[in-house]
N, C-alpha and C positions, 0 to 999 in steps of 0.2 A: 898499380904499382906506386908505392910511396916515393915521392921525390923530395930530396933535401931542400932545394931552392923553392919548390912549389908548394910543399906541405909543412916541412919541419921549420924552416926559417920563419914563415908567416906566423906559425904557432908560437915560437919563441918571442918574436917581436911583439905580438899582441899581449901575451902574458906579462912580459917585462913592462910594457907601457901601462897596462892595467894596474900592476902592483905599484910602480913608482908614481904614476899620476894620481892614484887614489891617496897615496901617502902625502904627496905634496899639497893636494887640495885640503886634506885634513889638517896638515900643519898650518897652512895659511889661515884657515877658518877657526882654529883653536888658539890663535895668538891674541894679544891684547886688541881690544876693539879699536884702538887708535891707529892700528895698522890696516884696518879694513879698506879705507878709502884708497890706499896705495895698491892693495891687492886687487880691488875692483878695477882700478885704472890699468894695471898691468894685464889683468885678465881680459879687459875690453880691447886693448891694443892687440893682444895675441888672437882674440876672437875675430877681429876685423881682418887681420892678416891671414888668418886661416880661411875665412870666407873667400878672399881673393885667391888663395892657393887652390881651393876646391874648384873655383871657376876656371882657373888656368888648367888644372889637371883634368877637368872634365872633357877637354878637347883632345886628349891623347889616351891611347890604350897601352902605352909603354909601361914597363914595370915600375919605373920611377914615378909615373903619374898615379898608378894604383896606390903606392905607398904614400905619396903626397896627399892624395884625396883622403885616404884613411886617417893619416895623422892630422889633417886639417879638420876632419869631422870630430875627432877626439878633442882637439883644442877648442872648437866651438862648444862642444859639450862641457868641457872643463870650465869655460867662461860662464856658462849658465849655472853650473854647480857652485862656483864661487859666489855668484850673485845670490843664490838661494841660501847657502849656508852662512853667509855673512849677514843675512837678513835684508839685503838690499832689494831683493825681488822674491818675496815669499807669498804673502797674502794680506788682506785687510785685517784679519783677525789674528791677534798676537797675544792671546791669553789662554789659560787652560780651559778645557771643556767644562760646560756646566754639569753639575752632578745629576745623575739619573737620566741623562738624555738617551733616547733610543730612536731607531728607525731613521726616517727622513730628516728629522731635526739634527740628529747626531751627524749624519752624512753632510748636511748643509754646513754645519759649523766646521767640520773637518776640512771640507773643500775650501772654505773661506781662508784657511791657514796657508794654503799652497796654490790658490787659483792663479795668482799673477805669474808664478813660476811655470805652471802648466800651460797657460796661454802663450807665454814667451817661447816655450819649447815647441808648441804646435805651430806658431807663426814661423819660427826658424825652420822647422821641418818643411813647411809649405814653400818657404823661400828657396831652400836647397833643391827641392823637387822641381820648382820652376826654373832654377838656374841650370839644372842638368837635363831638362826635358829634351828628349831626342839627342842628347849628347852621347858620344861613344863610351864615355866613362862615367858611370852613375854610382860609383862606390861611395863617394862622400855622402850623398843623400841617403843611400841605402843604409849605411852605418849609423847615421844620425837617427833615422826612423826606427831602426832596430833597437838602438839604445833607449829611445823614447818609449817604445813598447815594453821593453824589459823593465824599465823603471816604473812605468805606470802599473804593470802587473804586480810588482813588488809592493808598491804603495797600497794597492787595493787589498792584497793579502794581509798586510800589516794592519790595515783598518778593520778587516773582518776578524782577524785573530790568527796568530801563529804560535807554535810552541816556544820559539825563542825570539823575542822582540828586543834583544840586546841592541843598544844604540850607544856604545861607548864613544863612538866618533862624532856623535851629535854635539855641536857646540853648546855651552851652557846657556847662551841667550836664546836657544831654540828648545830648551828643555820642556817647555809647555806642550810641544808636539807629542810627547809621550803619553799625555792624557787622552789622546785620540786613538791610541793603539787599542786593538781589540784584545779579548781575553787570550791568555796563553793556552792554545789548544791546536790540535791538528785538524785541518779541514779538508774536505774533498777538493775545494778550490785550489789549495796549495799543491796537493798531489797532482791535480790535473794540469796546473801551471808548469810544474817541473817536467811532466811527461810531454806536454806540448812543446816546450822549449827544446827538449832533447830530440823530439821528432823533427823540429826545424833544423837543429844542428845536423841530424842525419841526412836531411835533404840537401843542405849546403855541402855536407861532406861528400855526398854522392856526386854532386856537380864538380867538386874539386878533384875527385878520383877519375872522373870521365873526361876532364879537360886535357888538352895537349900538354905534355910535360914541360914545365918551365914557362908556360904561357901566362898572360895577364889574367885570363879567366880562371886558371888554376889558383894563382896567388889570391885573387879577389875572393873566390869561394872559400879558400882556406882561412882567410882573415875573418870572414863572416861566420864560418864554422866555429872558430875559436871563441869569438864573441858570444855565440850562443852557448857554448860549453861553460864559459865563465858566468853567463847569466843564469844557467841552470845551477851552477855551484853556489852562487849568491842566494838563490831561492832555497837551495838545500840547507844553507847556513841558517835559514829561518826555521828549519825543522829540527836542527841539531843544537846541542849546547855549545855553540861556538861564540867566542868572545872576539870582537873586532881587534882588541889590543894584542891578540896572539900574533897577528900579522902586521898591524900598523901602529903598535904602541910607540915605536920610535918617532912617529909623526905627531904625537900629542904633547907639545912642549909644556903646557901648563900642568898637565897631569904628571909629567915626568918630574917637574919641580916638587909637586905635592908628594909624590912617592919618595923622593929623596929626603924630603923633610921628615916624613913619617919614619924613615929608616934611621935618621940621626937622633930622633927623640926616644 
């Protein structure tokens, strides 16, 4: 039986946060570079506060603690995204790929553009796992690890090649990353990734349906189910002619100015 508080509300909350948070991060990372230090400072303060919130919430299985840990994990993730998209924590290589590179050398160069970010994410995941080890509420760590896995899968697919590698929300100072994208093509890896994520969503969904109505277990499983569904949707966008600006064009201030200028001329 579908529950309003146990299934519908978590779904609405997750989708709303996903949409607004993605837009805010895109807005911050597409502004003038002079604003980046302030964005990183604010993001860092929010990230540290979120880590403390996750630690506090991990000791309770109340509904408020589930939502607090969930929101905290997303704030920590947003902190890392700001660091990456501003260029503060990307990788040692910050130039286009060498022409004609293939195989291991291409992978090595591509990895060098994002390795600092990936290591930071992995260390944070280990930190959250250790903080919540044997704790009654492990939603914070689970959400972060799930986001890490979904993002890593998306990056690997883009490197291998996807039909739609549109990256409208990628800031101009990271445009060199596009040279590491694979050819525009449909691959078995992308299809398998979408199916695997949907299968995971189905598993979390079955847990949500089986849990006691209105319980913390039901809410937590519903939040994870929705994250998986959004992850599958984002991977599906890689296979369809979808433009980021269709959903988050409002969050790209520099491009809005350019669009308005083009309209007036």
